Steps between C-alpha positions, in 0.01 A plus 500: 500500500569142612852363541442236235385761249802717580728202453352434156559863402861485617557190285457720192791728608853436384782511758613838365146642521458364852828658612400836353161475669607417856860628492822308565481554877158338529618208292809451719280517811270236354802276441619551858823668392403847625361557849406844632709662230815299584642208304531160662876476451524134594251418224686720253820311585323173431403629155858615434636163613254327269635717217829307533311198364306693236738653244229704332393656832865555595573684176181702539599612850857578393384702198255702711763561769772627268261716299324661796694501828859378461627856445334616824660244732860548617741213446457265797686168506449241773815294558448133579711224650553352154668825387751477784567134424572590138738775616684246716552280194631797302748573779618137512810573290611793720742473792343381826539835679344681205205259497442538872530880496275548194230277646522671838464847348210385282302333778540797732384739226200281417402478867529877538289550186238237596598298190326756280704713259396827338723764338426754775560258788830382353629853451399606852641183655846565356480861624410375849792259500737768375399723789603224741793343316625589148688169496188292570297707254749435221517123556121471537441701182745281304328186629151627414617605154641152436185330634266716290713463187548123515179379669218753469625644169307821563654810340270743683611373841863471388520863388307642797806536726872553471794333670630781723867582507642492851624861512187629328273735695136451409335840533126538465361781289412798720132523592311779674198483728302675226588216261377241751176684578424546130524126439302412815210720389480314168488149650140375490542160666489564876723202573767628261469852639543381861800286395659796321442738793657262751806456277546877474431581865708221657783441253466126557581246233208409267532137607470598867189714448330243278560219752351693795232323701212655690680426824801708399302818431344668803285784371405615850857549619607587144788253510632246250710223652716324245726311738778270393481382140839328484847533646570790264153630412345649799273792548412570861192718478366810334199725534198647324383858478155565652352591161638175357359288783162674453510435124581134557220464756231690314577425135743214452385251764131506387626451142717209615218337699264524204765341279547210746125452535446500125776258404525266799226263376681468168857445618448280806477184287801573283772233524803588715337827609556604863175679577592586859832658399332693218241647736770625738697681228477877525508507119307190383533596133735364236818705508507539123150652512619766747804576288294519181264755657788709634696498174182593314466806725866587441444488125204738535719764665794425270748396768613136518725378780565179690310431821836434661591864426252601772747356750769744383241780492414443868866495602582818306189678629585423864869587455413841353299566815813439708382166642785289637616227257476258793127572535446463126684166502290375791171603337600347166639182652862532397634379834546123548306362802807437711641847442165661578469302826841626613404857413165465673642360823813715530536796272166601346444863608122497446192294580223372274300816576799711401511313170128557450537873564787526253299306242180705538691827480719413201373204294329570165120499519304422184161425654427858605482598132237241405 
């Protein structure tokens, strides 16, 4: 059959018949939108930007989104410079000290949260601050509440966290190793499973684990080096069980590399996207995707808890095994950098290898049950 004859036959097909015949994927490939099974995201963004000029297309996209996927995506709000400028105007009638303090608390919180707000991140952030300073946590929470109420006007974000009372003791719901293992076994996404395991086995903050780079995780020596995060937030280092390092090497890392290889051609041309930084992230996935997968697994086993609760689980687990609170604090990064340096140079009664031995003998291990 000649090409010209085939073309004449295709002219008799309607668009709907053609789509049914070749399938939507073939059609997208023919249009250059789909390549090797992956969307050209830069081209998709161009189409979405064009929708801003085409009201019919915009309404069509919005209708499809809210009917099909809006309920699946957690609330994620990106804060922009204009939002902060509006907040400054709202604060204009307040006393100077109040204006300065509110803006300072807001900007620090936004920097810590990468200018991206979700209900889970807000709740965990206030818990982190409370662990360090109940006073700072209270003032930051009040500022974020005011900002969300007056500028973002988002009830989901507003109600996702509470303003802690200074004398209040925030106690996480008790978890057992069996609870953790049960959830881990239900997680299908290997990135989410690895993220969940590291949280449970190290007791680090979710923000610390998610921001890890390849250079901070040495799978051969089974060491994670967090280093100094800020003057108050400061994990020194922690370790990995052998079974965990093996799982990361044999299962997670190949999964991660395949993910990078598959999506790199599509994201490298996105505006304001730091490709080099993305490729060095130990977890190059969207954080909300990891959380969604983990919470889905929790729902399957009928046990919902906050990811931040894994920090309390680790501490309680180690304490029950008679591990010194000083060791637990070092491994979980509760000691400020200056204080740790003094301990390390003058009073610390054990070396890094001593810490590793204590960790390997006492820390919870989820990976051996996979």
